[in-house]
LOFIMI-634225 format. One record per residue (C-alpha): residue in one letter; chain; x, y, z. Coordinates in nm, 2 decimals, decimal comma, m for minus. Example, Ala and Ser with C-alpha at 12.3 -4.5 7.8 and 13.67 -1.06 7.14 Angstrom:
<pts>
 resn chain      u      v      w
    a     A   1,23  m0,45   0,78
    s     A   1,37  m0,11   0,71
</pts>
This chain:
<pts>
 resn chain      u      v      w
    m     A   0,00   0,00   0,00
    a     A   0,15   0,34  m0,11
    t     A   0,21   0,58   0,18
    k     A   0,08   0,93   0,14
    l     A   0,37   1,18   0,13
    p     A   0,32   1,48   0,35
    t     A   0,27   1,80   0,15
    e     A   0,57   2,03   0,19
    y     A   0,48   2,37   0,33
    s     A   0,77   2,62   0,36
    e     A   0,88   2,97   0,27
    g     A   0,89   2,88  m0,10
    s     A   0,52   2,76  m0,09
    i     A   0,40   3,12  m0,07
    r     A   0,33   3,28  m0,40
    v     A   0,28   3,66  m0,44
    l     A   0,05   3,75  m0,73
    k     A   0,17   4,07  m0,90
    g     A   0,02   4,32  m1,14
    l     A  m0,29   4,18  m1,31
    e     A  m0,22   3,82  m1,22
    p     A  m0,49   3,81  m0,94
    v     A  m0,75   3,90  m1,21
    k     A  m0,64   3,62  m1,44
    q     A  m0,62   3,37  m1,16
    r     A  m0,97   3,45  m1,02
    p     A  m1,17   3,65  m1,28
    g     A  m1,50   3,58  m1,10
    m     A  m1,38   3,79  m0,81
    y     A  m1,36   4,10  m1,03
    t     A  m1,63   4,06  m1,30
    r     A  m1,91   3,85  m1,43
    t     A  m1,78   3,56  m1,62
    d     A  m2,10   3,44  m1,79
    n     A  m2,03   3,69  m2,08
    p     A  m1,80   3,99  m2,14
    l     A  m2,07   4,26  m2,10
    h     A  m1,94   4,38  m1,76
    v     A  m1,57   4,43  m1,88
    i     A  m1,70   4,63  m2,18
    q     A  m1,92   4,83  m1,93
    e     A  m1,60   4,92  m1,74
    v     A  m1,48   5,11  m2,05
    l     A  m1,82   5,25  m2,11
    d     A  m1,85   5,38  m1,75
    n     A  m1,53   5,58  m1,80
    a     A  m1,67   5,75  m2,10
    a     A  m2,00   5,81  m1,91
    d     A  m1,81   5,96  m1,62
    e     A  m1,65   6,21  m1,85
    a     A  m2,00   6,31  m1,98
    l     A  m2,13   6,32  m1,62
    a     A  m1,85   6,56  m1,52
    g     A  m1,96   6,79  m1,82
    h     A  m1,68   6,71  m2,06
    g     A  m1,85   6,51  m2,33
    k     A  m2,16   6,50  m2,55
    r     A  m2,11   6,18  m2,75
    i     A  m2,04   5,81  m2,67
    k     A  m2,02   5,55  m2,95
    v     A  m1,99   5,17  m2,91
    i     A  m1,88   4,98  m3,23
    l     A  m1,91   4,60  m3,27
    h     A  m1,64   4,52  m3,53
    t     A  m1,65   4,24  m3,78
    d     A  m1,34   4,07  m3,61
    g     A  m1,53   4,04  m3,28
    s     A  m1,36   4,33  m3,11
    v     A  m1,55   4,62  m2,94
    s     A  m1,46   4,99  m2,95
    v     A  m1,58   5,26  m2,71
    e     A  m1,53   5,62  m2,83
    d     A  m1,60   5,94  m2,63
    d     A  m1,53   6,31  m2,68
    g     A  m1,41   6,38  m2,32
    r     A  m1,08   6,52  m2,20
    g     A  m0,87   6,22  m2,30
    i     A  m0,66   6,02  m2,05
    p     A  m0,34   6,20  m1,94
    f     A  m0,03   6,05  m2,09
    g     A   0,25   6,24  m1,90
    l     A   0,46   6,07  m1,64
    h     A   0,31   6,01  m1,30
    p     A   0,50   6,22  m1,04
    e     A   0,55   5,92  m0,80
    e     A   0,54   5,61  m1,02
    k     A   0,76   5,76  m1,30
    a     A   0,55   5,58  m1,57
    p     A   0,29   5,72  m1,82
    v     A  m0,04   5,78  m1,64
    i     A  m0,23   5,61  m1,93
    e     A  m0,03   5,30  m1,88
    l     A  m0,10   5,29  m1,50
    v     A  m0,47   5,32  m1,56
    f     A  m0,47   5,00  m1,77
    t     A  m0,22   4,79  m1,57
    r     A  m0,26   4,88  m1,20
    l     A  m0,55   4,74  m1,01
    h     A  m0,57   5,04  m0,77
    a     A  m0,49   5,33  m1,00
    g     A  m0,75   5,58  m1,13
    g     A  m0,87   5,94  m1,13
    k     A  m1,17   5,86  m0,90
    f     A  m1,00   5,83  m0,56
    d     A  m0,94   6,21  m0,53
    k     A  m1,29   6,34  m0,42
    g     A  m1,16   6,68  m0,30
    k     A  m1,25   7,01  m0,46
    g     A  m0,97   6,97  m0,72
    g     A  m1,05   6,61  m0,80
    a     A  m1,10   6,51  m1,16
    y     A  m1,43   6,33  m1,09
    s     A  m1,65   6,46  m0,80
    f     A  m1,91   6,19  m0,88
    s     A  m1,81   5,86  m1,05
    g     A  m1,92   5,50  m1,08
    g     A  m1,77   5,35  m0,77
    l     A  m1,44   5,34  m0,59
    h     A  m1,31   4,99  m0,62
    g     A  m1,00   5,11  m0,81
    v     A  m1,00   4,81  m1,04
    g     A  m1,22   4,91  m1,34
    v     A  m1,07   4,91  m1,68
    s     A  m0,75   4,73  m1,57
    v     A  m0,97   4,42  m1,53
    t     A  m1,08   4,47  m1,89
    n     A  m0,72   4,48  m2,00
    a     A  m0,63   4,17  m1,79
    l     A  m0,90   3,96  m1,96
    a     A  m0,83   4,08  m2,31
    k     A  m0,62   3,91  m2,58
    r     A  m0,54   4,26  m2,71
    l     A  m0,64   4,62  m2,61
    e     A  m0,56   4,94  m2,80
    v     A  m0,61   5,28  m2,65
    v     A  m0,59   5,61  m2,84
    t     A  m0,63   5,94  m2,67
    h     A  m0,66   6,29  m2,81
    r     A  m0,55   6,56  m2,56
    e     A  m0,39   6,90  m2,57
    g     A  m0,31   6,89  m2,94
    m     A  m0,14   6,55  m2,92
    v     A  m0,24   6,19  m3,00
    a     A  m0,12   5,91  m2,77
    r     A  m0,14   5,54  m2,87
    l     A  m0,07   5,24  m2,65
    v     A  m0,12   4,87  m2,72
    f     A  m0,15   4,58  m2,46
    e     A  m0,17   4,20  m2,51
    g     A  m0,28   3,98  m2,22
    g     A  m0,25   4,29  m2,00
    d     A   0,11   4,36  m2,08
    v     A   0,24   4,66  m2,29
    t     A   0,35   4,53  m2,63
    e     A   0,36   4,86  m2,82
    k     A   0,50   5,14  m2,60
    l     A   0,34   5,48  m2,57
    h     A   0,36   5,66  m2,90
    l     A   0,30   6,04  m2,92
    r     A   0,24   6,26  m3,22
    k     A   0,10   6,60  m3,29
    v     A  m0,25   6,62  m3,44
    a     A  m0,29   6,74  m3,79
    e     A  m0,36   7,11  m3,83
    g     A  m0,72   7,20  m3,79
    d     A  m0,80   6,87  m3,60
    r     A  m0,96   6,97  m3,27
    r     A  m1,06   6,63  m3,16
    q     A  m1,06   6,54  m2,79
    g     A  m1,14   6,22  m2,62
    t     A  m1,05   5,85  m2,59
    t     A  m1,10   5,54  m2,80
    v     A  m1,05   5,20  m2,65
    r     A  m1,07   4,89  m2,87
    v     A  m1,09   4,55  m2,69
    w     A  m1,04   4,19  m2,82
    i     A  m1,19   3,98  m2,54
    d     A  m1,01   3,66  m2,45
    p     A  m1,28   3,39  m2,47
    k     A  m1,11   3,15  m2,22
    y     A  m1,22   3,36  m1,93
    f     A  m1,59   3,36  m2,02
    e     A  m1,86   3,10  m2,06
    t     A  m1,95   3,27  m2,39
    s     A  m1,77   3,55  m2,57
    q     A  m2,10   3,67  m2,73
    l     A  m2,23   4,00  m2,59
    p     A  m2,60   3,99  m2,49
    m     A  m2,73   4,24  m2,74
    a     A  m3,06   4,33  m2,56
    e     A  m2,88   4,39  m2,24
    l     A  m2,62   4,61  m2,41
    a     A  m2,88   4,82  m2,59
    h     A  m3,07   4,86  m2,26
    l     A  m2,75   4,97  m2,09
    l     A  m2,67   5,23  m2,36
    r     A  m3,03   5,36  m2,37
    s     A  m3,03   5,41  m1,99
    k     A  m2,70   5,61  m2,01
    a     A  m2,88   5,84  m2,26
    v     A  m3,18   5,87  m2,04
    l     A  m2,97   5,97  m1,73
    m     A  m2,76   6,22  m1,93
    p     A  m3,01   6,44  m2,12
    g     A  m2,84   6,60  m2,42
    v     A  m2,57   6,33  m2,45
    t     A  m2,60   6,11  m2,77
    v     A  m2,52   5,74  m2,72
    s     A  m2,50   5,52  m3,02
    l     A  m2,44   5,15  m3,11
    v     A  m2,29   5,05  m3,45
    n     A  m2,29   4,69  m3,56
    e     A  m2,04   4,65  m3,85
    k     A  m2,17   4,29  m3,93
    t     A  m2,54   4,38  m3,97
    k     A  m2,47   4,75  m4,08
    d     A  m2,72   4,85  m3,81
    t     A  m2,68   5,18  m3,61
    q     A  m2,90   5,26  m3,31
    s     A  m2,88   5,60  m3,15
    w     A  m3,04   5,74  m2,83
    q     A  m3,08   6,10  m2,71
    y     A  m3,34   6,20  m2,45
    k     A  m3,44   6,56  m2,37
    g     A  m3,75   6,46  m2,16
    g     A  m3,54   6,25  m1,92
    l     A  m3,68   6,00  m1,68
    r     A  m4,06   6,08  m1,73
    d     A  m4,04   6,00  m2,11
    y     A  m3,84   5,69  m2,05
    l     A  m4,08   5,55  m1,77
    m     A  m4,39   5,63  m1,98
    q     A  m4,25   5,44  m2,28
    t     A  m4,15   5,14  m2,05
    l     A  m4,47   5,11  m1,84
    n     A  m4,71   4,83  m1,95
    a     A  m5,02   4,96  m1,75
    d     A  m5,19   5,29  m1,71
    p     A  m5,09   5,49  m1,40
    v     A  m5,35   5,56  m1,13
    i     A  m5,22   5,92  m1,08
    p     A  m4,99   6,13  m1,30
    l     A  m4,62   6,05  m1,29
    f     A  m4,44   6,21  m1,00
    e     A  m4,10   6,34  m1,11
    e     A  m3,86   6,54  m0,89
    e     A  m3,50   6,58  m0,80
    g     A  m3,31   6,71  m0,49
    f     A  m2,94   6,77  m0,44
    a     A  m2,75   6,88  m0,13
    q     A  m2,63   7,25  m0,10
    n     A  m2,48   7,39   0,22
    n     A  m2,60   7,07   0,40
    d     A  m2,42   6,96   0,72
    n     A  m2,51   6,59   0,66
    f     A  m2,42   6,54   0,29
    a     A  m2,16   6,66   0,05
    e     A  m2,25   6,93  m0,20
    g     A  m2,41   6,78  m0,51
    e     A  m2,52   6,46  m0,35
    g     A  m2,88   6,36  m0,40
    a     A  m3,11   6,20  m0,66
    q     A  m3,36   6,25  m0,94
    w     A  m3,65   6,01  m0,97
    c     A  m3,98   5,95  m1,15
    v     A  m4,24   5,73  m0,99
    a     A  m4,57   5,58  m1,14
    f     A  m4,83   5,39  m0,94
    t     A  m5,04   5,13  m1,13
    e     A  m5,31   4,88  m1,03
    d     A  m5,19   4,60  m1,24
    g     A  m4,91   4,49  m1,47
    q     A  m4,55   4,41  m1,38
    p     A  m4,38   4,71  m1,21
    v     A  m4,08   4,86  m1,39
    r     A  m3,80   4,93  m1,15
    e     A  m3,46   5,07  m1,25
    s     A  m3,20   5,23  m1,03
    y     A  m2,86   5,39  m1,09
    v     A  m2,58   5,53  m0,88
    n     A  m2,36   5,78  m1,07
    l     A  m2,49   5,63  m1,39
    i     A  m2,40   5,27  m1,29
    p     A  m2,70   5,04  m1,32
    t     A  m2,77   4,87  m0,98
    s     A  m2,98   4,57  m1,09
    a     A  m2,98   4,43  m0,73
    g     A  m3,10   4,76  m0,58
    g     A  m2,95   4,87  m0,26
    t     A  m2,97   5,15   0,00
    h     A  m3,07   5,43  m0,25
    e     A  m3,38   5,22  m0,34
    s     A  m3,45   5,17   0,03
    g     A  m3,43   5,55   0,07
    l     A  m3,69   5,59  m0,21
    r     A  m3,92   5,33  m0,05
    d     A  m3,88   5,50   0,29
    g     A  m3,95   5,85   0,15
    l     A  m4,26   5,73  m0,05
    f     A  m4,40   5,54   0,25
    n     A  m4,36   5,82   0,50
    a     A  m4,50   6,08   0,27
    v     A  m4,81   5,87   0,19
    k     A  m4,85   5,77   0,56
    s     A  m4,83   6,14   0,66
    f     A  m5,10   6,23   0,40
    i     A  m5,33   5,95   0,52
    e     A  m5,29   6,06   0,88
    l     A  m5,34   6,43   0,80
    h     A  m5,67   6,35   0,62
    s     A  m5,78   6,07   0,87
    l     A  m5,82   5,82   0,59
    l     A  m5,70   5,50   0,76
    p     A  m5,99   5,26   0,85
    k     A  m5,98   5,12   1,21
    g     A  m5,78   4,80   1,25
    v     A  m5,57   4,86   0,94
    k     A  m5,19   4,89   0,98
    l     A  m5,00   5,04   0,69
    l     A  m4,65   4,89   0,60
    p     A  m4,39   5,02   0,35
    e     A  m4,47   4,74   0,11
    d     A  m4,83   4,84   0,09
    v     A  m4,73   5,17  m0,08
    f     A  m4,43   5,03  m0,26
    a     A  m4,58   4,71  m0,41
    r     A  m4,75   4,90  m0,70
    a     A  m4,48   5,15  m0,76
    s     A  m4,28   5,17  m1,08
    y     A  m3,98   5,40  m1,09
    v     A  m3,65   5,51  m1,24
    l     A  m3,41   5,64  m0,97
    s     A  m3,08   5,80  m1,04
    a     A  m2,87   5,88  m0,73
    k     A  m2,55   6,08  m0,71
    v     A  m2,33   5,97  m0,42
    l     A  m1,99   6,12  m0,36
    d     A  m1,82   5,80  m0,23
    p     A  m2,04   5,50  m0,33
    q     A  m1,97   5,16  m0,16
    f     A  m2,09   4,87  m0,36
    q     A  m2,14   4,50  m0,27
    g     A  m1,89   4,31  m0,48
    q     A  m1,68   4,42  m0,77
    i     A  m1,95   4,43  m1,03
    k     A  m2,14   4,71  m0,85
    e     A  m2,49   4,56  m0,88
    r     A  m2,60   4,67  m0,53
    l     A  m2,53   4,99  m0,34
    n     A  m2,43   4,93   0,02
    s     A  m2,36   5,30   0,13
    r     A  m2,56   5,33   0,46
    d     A  m2,60   5,71   0,43
    a     A  m2,78   5,67   0,09
    v     A  m3,10   5,57   0,27
    r     A  m3,12   5,90   0,46
    l     A  m2,99   6,09   0,16
    v     A  m3,26   5,98  m0,09
    s     A  m3,54   5,97   0,17
    s     A  m3,46   6,32   0,29
    f     A  m3,54   6,46  m0,06
    v     A  m3,82   6,22  m0,16
    r     A  m4,04   6,26   0,14
    p     A  m4,08   6,64   0,16
    a     A  m4,12   6,66  m0,22
    l     A  m4,40   6,40  m0,24
    e     A  m4,57   6,54   0,08
    l     A  m4,59   6,88  m0,09
    w     A  m4,71   6,73  m0,42
    l     A  m4,98   6,53  m0,25
    n     A  m5,11   6,82  m0,05
    h     A  m5,12   7,03  m0,37
    h     A  m5,31   6,75  m0,55
    v     A  m5,54   6,62  m0,28
    e     A  m5,76   6,42  m0,52
    y     A  m5,46   6,22  m0,65
    g     A  m5,34   6,19  m0,29
    r     A  m5,67   6,02  m0,20
    k     A  m5,64   5,78  m0,50
    l     A  m5,29   5,68  m0,39
    a     A  m5,40   5,64  m0,03
    e     A  m5,69   5,42  m0,14
    l     A  m5,45   5,20  m0,34
    a     A  m5,21   5,16  m0,04
    i     A  m5,50   5,09   0,21
    r     A  m5,65   4,82  m0,02
    a     A  m5,31   4,65  m0,04
    a     A  m5,28   4,66   0,35
    q     A  m5,63   4,51   0,39
    t     A  m5,56   4,23   0,14
    r     A  m5,23   4,15   0,32
    q     A  m5,40   4,14   0,66
    k     A  m5,68   3,92   0,54
    a     A  m5,42   3,67   0,40
    g     A  m5,24   3,67   0,74
    q     A  m5,57   3,60   0,93
    k     A  m5,65   3,30   0,70
    v     A  m5,32   3,14   0,80
    e     A  m5,40   3,19   1,17
    k     A  m5,74   3,02   1,14
    r     A  m5,59   2,71   0,97
    k     A  m5,37   2,65   1,28
    g     A  m5,67   2,57   1,49
    s     A  m5,70   2,60   1,87
    g     A  m5,46   2,32   1,96
    v     A  m5,15   2,52   1,88
    a     A  m4,85   2,45   2,10
    v     A  m4,77   2,71   2,37
    l     A  m4,50   2,95   2,25
    p     A  m4,17   2,94   2,45
    g     A  m4,16   3,20   2,73
    k     A  m3,82   3,35   2,62
    l     A  m3,95   3,42   2,27
    t     A  m4,01   3,79   2,22
    d     A  m4,26   3,78   1,94
    c     A  m4,34   4,05   1,68
    e     A  m4,67   4,23   1,64
    s     A  m4,75   4,15   1,28
    k     A  m4,93   3,83   1,18
    d     A  m4,81   3,85   0,82
    t     A  m4,59   3,54   0,78
    s     A  m4,41   3,66   0,46
    h     A  m4,31   3,99   0,63
    n     A  m4,20   3,84   0,97
    e     A  m3,86   3,72   1,07
    v     A  m3,72   3,55   1,38
    f     A  m3,36   3,58   1,50
    l     A  m3,21   3,29   1,68
    v     A  m2,96   3,48   1,89
    e     A  m2,65   3,35   2,07
    g     A  m2,66   3,43   2,44
    d     A  m2,91   3,61   2,67
    s     A  m2,71   3,94   2,68
    a     A  m2,71   3,97   2,30
    g     A  m3,08   3,87   2,30
    g     A  m3,14   4,18   2,53
    s     A  m2,97   4,42   2,28
    a     A  m3,16   4,25   1,99
    k     A  m3,50   4,29   2,17
    m     A  m3,43   4,66   2,23
    g     A  m3,29   4,73   1,88
    r     A  m3,53   4,53   1,66
    d     A  m3,84   4,64   1,47
    k     A  m4,12   4,52   1,70
    e     A  m4,36   4,52   1,41
    c     A  m4,20   4,23   1,22
    q     A  m3,89   4,10   1,41
    a     A  m3,90   3,84   1,68
    i     A  m3,61   3,73   1,90
    l     A  m3,54   3,39   2,05
    p     A  m3,22   3,39   2,27
    l     A  m3,03   3,05   2,29
    r     A  m2,83   2,96   2,59
    g     A  m2,49   2,80   2,52
    k     A  m2,42   2,58   2,22
    v     A  m2,70   2,39   2,06
    l     A  m2,69   2,01   2,06
    n     A  m2,52   1,84   1,76
    t     A  m2,83   1,68   1,61
    w     A  m2,67   1,50   1,31
    e     A  m2,72   1,16   1,47
    v     A  m3,02   1,23   1,70
    e     A  m3,34   1,04   1,62
    r     A  m3,63   1,27   1,53
    d     A  m3,85   1,14   1,82
    r     A  m3,57   1,23   2,07
    l     A  m3,52   1,59   1,94
    f     A  m3,78   1,75   2,18
    a     A  m3,59   1,61   2,48
    n     A  m3,36   1,91   2,42
    t     A  m3,53   2,23   2,54
    e     A  m3,35   2,47   2,30
    i     A  m3,45   2,26   2,00
    h     A  m3,80   2,22   2,13
    d     A  m3,83   2,60   2,16
    i     A  m3,69   2,66   1,81
    a     A  m3,94   2,41   1,65
    v     A  m4,24   2,55   1,84
    a     A  m4,14   2,92   1,76
    i     A  m4,10   2,85   1,39
    g     A  m4,42   2,65   1,38
    v     A  m4,31   2,36   1,16
    d     A  m4,25   2,01   1,29
    p     A  m3,91   1,83   1,23
    h     A  m3,92   1,62   0,90
    g     A  m3,69   1,44   0,65
    p     A  m3,59   1,54   0,29
    n     A  m3,86   1,31   0,14
    d     A  m4,14   1,41   0,38
    t     A  m4,42   1,66   0,30
    p     A  m4,44   1,86   0,62
    d     A  m4,74   2,09   0,70
    m     A  m4,59   2,44   0,62
    s     A  m4,91   2,62   0,69
    g     A  m4,81   2,67   1,06
    l     A  m4,49   2,85   0,96
    r     A  m4,48   3,17   1,16
    y     A  m4,19   3,35   1,00
    g     A  m4,08   3,40   0,64
    k     A  m3,72   3,44   0,75
    v     A  m3,55   3,23   1,02
    c     A  m3,21   3,41   1,08
    i     A  m2,92   3,26   1,27
    l     A  m2,74   3,55   1,46
    s     A  m2,42   3,46   1,64
    d     A  m2,09   3,64   1,72
    a     A  m1,85   3,71   1,44
    d     A  m1,58   3,49   1,60
    v     A  m1,49   3,12   1,59
    d     A  m1,74   3,03   1,87
    g     A  m2,01   3,21   1,67
    s     A  m1,92   3,01   1,36
    h     A  m1,95   2,69   1,56
    i     A  m2,30   2,78   1,67
    q     A  m2,39   2,86   1,31
    v     A  m2,27   2,52   1,20
    l     A  m2,47   2,34   1,48
    l     A  m2,79   2,53   1,38
    l     A  m2,73   2,47   1,01
    t     A  m2,68   2,10   1,09
    l     A  m3,02   2,10   1,27
    f     A  m3,20   2,27   0,98
    f     A  m3,04   2,05   0,71
    r     A  m3,10   1,73   0,90
    h     A  m3,44   1,79   1,06
    f     A  m3,60   2,09   0,87
    p     A  m3,47   2,05   0,51
    k     A  m3,78   2,19   0,35
    l     A  m3,72   2,53   0,52
    i     A  m3,38   2,55   0,34
    e     A  m3,54   2,43   0,02
    a     A  m3,81   2,70   0,04
    g     A  m3,55   2,97   0,11
    n     A  m3,66   3,04   0,47
    v     A  m3,32   3,00   0,64
    f     A  m3,07   3,29   0,66
    v     A  m2,74   3,37   0,84
    a     A  m2,70   3,73   0,97
    k     A  m2,35   3,87   0,94
    p     A  m2,27   4,11   1,23
    p     A  m1,94   4,31   1,21
    l     A  m1,62   4,22   1,39
    y     A  m1,47   4,57   1,38
    r     A  m1,58   4,94   1,39
    v     A  m1,36   5,21   1,25
    d     A  m1,41   5,57   1,36
    a     A  m1,26   5,82   1,12
    p     A  m1,22   6,20   1,17
    a     A  m1,38   6,46   0,94
    r     A  m1,20   6,50   0,60
    g     A  m1,26   6,76   0,34
    k     A  m1,63   6,77   0,25
    k     A  m1,69   6,45   0,45
    p     A  m1,80   6,47   0,81
    a     A  m1,66   6,23   1,08
    s     A  m1,78   5,87   1,01
    k     A  m1,81   5,53   1,16
    t     A  m1,77   5,22   0,94
    y     A  m1,82   4,86   1,02
    a     A  m1,61   4,57   0,89
    l     A  m1,72   4,20   0,88
    d     A  m1,36   4,07   0,89
    e     A  m0,99   4,15   0,86
    g     A  m1,02   4,18   0,48
    e     A  m1,29   4,44   0,50
    l     A  m1,10   4,62   0,78
    t     A  m0,79   4,64   0,55
    a     A  m0,99   4,77   0,26
    i     A  m1,15   5,05   0,49
    l     A  m0,81   5,16   0,62
    d     A  m0,66   5,16   0,26
    k     A  m0,95   5,38   0,15
    l     A  m0,90   5,62   0,45
    r     A  m0,53   5,65   0,35
    k     A  m0,62   5,72  m0,01
    e     A  m0,85   6,00   0,12
    g     A  m0,56   6,15   0,29
    v     A  m0,64   6,06   0,65
    r     A  m0,33   6,06   0,86
    e     A  m0,20   5,71   0,97
    g     A  m0,35   5,63   1,31
    a     A  m0,59   5,93   1,32
    w     A  m0,87   5,67   1,31
    s     A  m0,96   5,44   1,60
    i     A  m1,05   5,07   1,56
    s     A  m1,28   4,88   1,80
    r     A  m1,31   4,50   1,79
    f     A  m1,64   4,36   1,91
    k     A  m1,58   4,06   2,14
    g     A  m1,94   3,95   2,09
    l     A  m2,29   4,07   2,01
    g     A  m2,35   4,14   2,38
    e     A  m2,10   4,43   2,35
    m     A  m2,31   4,61   2,09
    s     A  m2,56   4,87   2,19
    a     A  m2,92   4,82   2,06
    e     A  m2,86   5,10   1,81
    q     A  m2,54   4,95   1,67
    l     A  m2,70   4,61   1,64
    w     A  m3,00   4,76   1,45
    e     A  m2,78   4,97   1,22
    t     A  m2,54   4,68   1,13
    t     A  m2,73   4,36   1,16
    l     A  m3,11   4,40   1,19
    n     A  m3,21   4,69   0,97
    p     A  m3,32   4,54   0,63
    d     A  m3,18   4,85   0,45
    t     A  m2,83   4,82   0,58
    r     A  m2,77   4,47   0,71
    r     A  m2,61   4,17   0,53
    l     A  m2,82   3,86   0,55
    l     A  m2,70   3,55   0,36
    p     A  m2,96   3,31   0,23
    v     A  m2,88   2,94   0,30
    q     A  m2,89   2,73  m0,02
    l     A  m2,76   2,40  m0,13
    g     A  m2,56   2,56  m0,41
    t     A  m2,41   2,34  m0,68
    q     A  m2,38   2,03  m0,47
    t     A  m2,66   1,77  m0,46
    f     A  m2,84   1,68  m0,13
    l     A  m2,64   1,36  m0,11
    q     A  m2,30   1,54  m0,16
    t     A  m2,39   1,79   0,12
    e     A  m2,50   1,51   0,34
    e     A  m2,17   1,33   0,30
    l     A  m1,97   1,64   0,38
    i     A  m2,17   1,72   0,69
    t     A  m2,13   1,36   0,80
    k     A  m1,76   1,40   0,78
    l     A  m1,78   1,73   0,98
    m     A  m2,04   1,63   1,24
    g     A  m2,05   1,25   1,26
    k     A  m1,92   1,09   1,59
    g     A  m1,73   0,81   1,42
    e     A  m1,57   1,03   1,16
    a     A  m1,25   1,15   1,33
    a     A  m1,02   1,00   1,06
    a     A  m1,22   1,17   0,78
    r     A  m1,21   1,50   0,97
    r     A  m0,83   1,47   1,01
    e     A  m0,79   1,42   0,64
    l     A  m1,01   1,72   0,56
    m     A  m0,79   1,93   0,80
    e     A  m0,47   1,81   0,63
    i     A  m0,60   1,90   0,29
    h     A  m0,75   2,24   0,38
    g     A  m0,56   2,33   0,70
    d     A  m0,34   2,59   0,53
    a     A  m0,65   2,79   0,42
    v     A  m0,78   2,84   0,78
    e     A  m0,74   3,18   0,95
    i     A  m0,71   3,13   1,32
    d     A  m0,88   3,39   1,54
    v     A  m0,68   3,39   1,86
</pts>
């Protein structure tokens, strides 16, 4: 029998990825890999940022017959002089360095006050994943040309004077995508056209065009009517009241930087699929985010205020934000000085201040409009009240089906007020002290808290009829309202009391262990909850960073989930010019250390929290079962040892 040689682990085992290597090794961390649209969008966003800053009126995308794609703009052109510190041409740094760009400097003299994100990777990712990339820039009476292959310079910077009378300015980038990094090298044409059209909508007066050399087709978009025209063309139902279009931007405001704000157009319809599009600094945020939460918050509070002012709410009806928002179609374009996105592809805005920013402009504008148009206000109120009554009736039906023989709820469960199962959520909280903060910080309307004492029993090998001998598990099952079952059973889900069952434990190793024990319980004895998408893991932060005021930005506090996020926050503060050590870092030892307000802001508030859905992913049920057996089974010490030997180097120890 062959003996297994131990894997050598020494100084030479550590590999440092340089330049654009990290992107080539793990492209999925930096962009979408199903098709190349996002890497083309990175080039397009740069052209749009020039127009947004008032330096361009034309953007053209050309699909060439050889499969390459060009993006042309008439902006200022990329600077090609030597960088004062790096001693290399700036245009070269932009395309070859992951954290080089003109969008980090947000001060008064910055090149871009508002731009599409601050990840600092951008177009260098496009270059890394391209077989060839050519960039030509017209600037200050000169033409600069630079060529890359596989991310490396193959034709050095070449400068020449422009011909006499040629007053062109701007940049042309031509990209030959490397198909090995993508599932398909074909661009989704409908998505591309929609993206270009939306840029034209959000920048009235700018012409955006798409030229296809193969089909000889040219499409061009220019909107003077802005968001209203666009939404009217896109709606597939008649609005109940006229479209509400408005904008608001900060001026001499203590809370927000000058120019931050939003423009929006909202339509309310009784039927049809709602149209919902949002953007931050012209970047489409298909997964929404905090700016959309601000719009929802502003709309709800304005409508609620109108209903209260005119005493329109029937007795026994409680209005919720979704009652107003459910029938709303909108286009929202926010301007945020320093946007923080979830992930590199910028599909969701995470900036916490954006909720207050957008809401602070939407609410007063709509309140004023409704009180000037009382008949329309009454129609909108009627629509929202009808939605609330329908929702409450549905909740009551579920209650009746339970019958009178329902089990007595556990005494330590702090329940929520709402009976609407789809809207309600329960947090299984590690420790009584954390449970206390959670009770004080939660939204009493729809959030319930069940504190758990100590570590839950490992239930992987516990028979179903012995589960209720354990008090904690008995309480969890009764609180949720669904009996334990197997993967092939058909449990009665009508008793389910919460649409979201959220595991909330400390951000340390012990907290991770409790998560694993609870996930083991749900996978083994409540698999249909996972299958139906009812189980979630809350992600509380491990660190808080307090930073002093800088430039236009007031003093701030930022939360980090882990070491990686902490490093990114500190890097960002350094780039913003904050002196080393001028910030202070607090490490939460556990949830119990957090005040109710902090716990709400970071972990419980639906607008700003991070809540991970628990899913099976790509593995089958059997594969997952085998893995959990290795991790949780009593007679699996040898298998666990083997797992640790294979993956031990990847573990980060929290001492």
